[in-house]
Structures are given as C-alpha cells and as structure tokens.
C-alpha positions, 0 to 999 in steps of 0.5 A: 829852285833846287832843294840842295840850295842852302836854306836862309832860315832852317828851324830844326826840332824847335820847341817852346813852352809858356809855363804848362802850355807847350806852344811848339814841339819838334817843329822843323822848317826851311825857308829858301831864297825866291820861294813862298813857305806857307805856314798854315793852322787854326788859332792856337796851332803855334803859327805866331810862336814860330814867327816870333822865334824867327823874328827874334821876339822870343827864344826857342827853349830847345832846337836848333836855328841856322841862318845860311847854314850857320847856327844862330840865336836871336836875342831881340828883333834887331838881331833878326833885322841885321840877319835880313829878316823882316816881319810885317805883323797884322797891325803893320806898325804904321802911322795912318795920318802920316804921308805914305813916304814918311811911313816908308822911311819910318825910323830910317829917315834920310838926311841932307849932308849939311853940317849941324842942321842936317834937314830931311832929305824929303824929295829924295825919300818921296822919289825913292818910295815912288820907285820902290812901290813901282817896282812891285807894281804899286802906283799911287796917285801921290806918295804924299797921300796919308797911308790911312787913305790907301786900301788894306791891300795897298797898305800891306804892299807898302809894308812889303816894298818897304821891307824889300828896300831895307834889305830883307832877305826873308819877309815874314808876313803874319796873316796878310790877308786875314781882314781883306776881301777877295780883290784886296787879297789878290793885290797882296798876293801879286805883290808877295809874288813879285817879292818871291821874284826878286829873290826874297824868301817869303814866310806866308802865315795864313789860316786860308788854304785857298790863298796859300795854294795860290802863292805857295811853293812849300806848305807846312800845317801846324796842329796844336804846336806840332807839324802835321804836314810839310810838303813841296807844292808838287806833292799835294793838291788844294783839296788835300791841303784843305782837308789837312786844315780841317783836321784830316782823319778827325774830320772823316770820323766826325763826318761818319758820326754825323752821317744820316746813314749812321743815325738809328731811325726813331719811331 
C-alpha cells in the first residue's frame, strides 16, 4: 500500500469539547484502503470521541474531514453509512435470542417479490449469511443458531462480516478484543486481517498494544485528547509502542523516582 494513495477518511486538526472538557485537540489521522489503522490510548484519551465523529454520531467543533479527498461533514450515523463507514461498538447492537442469519440482516431484511404480501426471503438470507461468513473463514454448525450461543469472538466476527457485506469501505471496531481471552481475541484478529485483505480500511480502537501490533499498519496513540504518536509499522517496535502507551518519559521519571537506588537509606 503506497502512502500516496488517497485516504478513504482523512481527519485534519480535529477538535471537540464537551462544555469545559477538551476531548480532542489538533488530532489528524488518515485511514487508507486495505490497511488497519490502530488508535490506542487509555480511558479518557479521546478514542471514543474520535470514532463518534468519524461515524457521524458527533460533530467536530473545528477541523476538517475528507472522504476520498472531498470535504465532508456527517450530521448523523446514516450519513456515515451512506459514505461506506460502519462502526461496530462493543455492545454489537445485536439480539442474542435471534438466529444468526436474522442478526446478519437485522434492519435490512430481504423480501420476496410477491405483490402485497412480500414475505421474508428466509432461505436466501440464510444462504447469503452462510456464504459471507465463510468468506471470512467463519464456519458455523448452522446459521439458525441464536447469536447468543456463539463465542465472543464469533459474535464479533459476524458483526464484521455483516458490515463488509453491506458495503463498508471503512470498518471502525471499538475495542473488539477488550472482553475476550487470548484464543477468542486471535479469532477476531484473523477476521480483521481478512477484512483488510478484501480492501476495507479498518480503524482498530484498543488499549492493548500487543493486539494492535499483531494486526496494525499505522499506529496512533492518543493521550488526554492529543495525538502523542502517529507512525507507520516500519517506524516503531512493539516495545516502543508499549512504552508510548505506558506514558513514555513520564514512566521513565516515575521509574527513577521509585528506584531503590534513589531512596535514601534509613537507620
């Protein structure tokens, strides 16, 4: 992927405040097709605010957003969806008791072309769900399984496959591995890689630098609403990324302060 390629989303000098609280200040970020852009930071760093602006839930107070090189402003999540930007939040917005195929088409159900009645095209939706999940390597015993019976990783992956099927050019994933163990996190990361291979630009929000480094092409670290780091994969090591997440120079100062060598001996 060449850096000269026009980003799908480009955020330039974005700022957002909630009353007296400055959530974002001077944040710039580019999301390119076929790449995973990892946005890292602790709680309160501004990650959620940034993706809510990308997804049309909130509007920036200042700054510029471009979609495929053209100035854009979203007034609602529907505007973002029309631009091909899909956000998968931690709660997934699914119905656990419903079958997997029904969740896959939730709100976008297919119907048979029969005048007046227009019944649901159930078999077609089942077949499409099975085929689309298979493209990402997800093989369920049956798409009639209630979604709540799937593992956490599988449920995340169904949400990813759904977004890709419905035309997402950018897929924003909000802490998709936060509540998952190592094995289930691995499942999600594999499906994120497959989404990237299909040409989708992925924004991977996380506080876990290990997961980010496994999958990321670009790494942006937010700290108290500001961008403290924004680099390509070949410009950073995992140790450096962990250090940036942990506080960088502040951590060094703390380590020195707590070092036994600096503590005066007591008698």
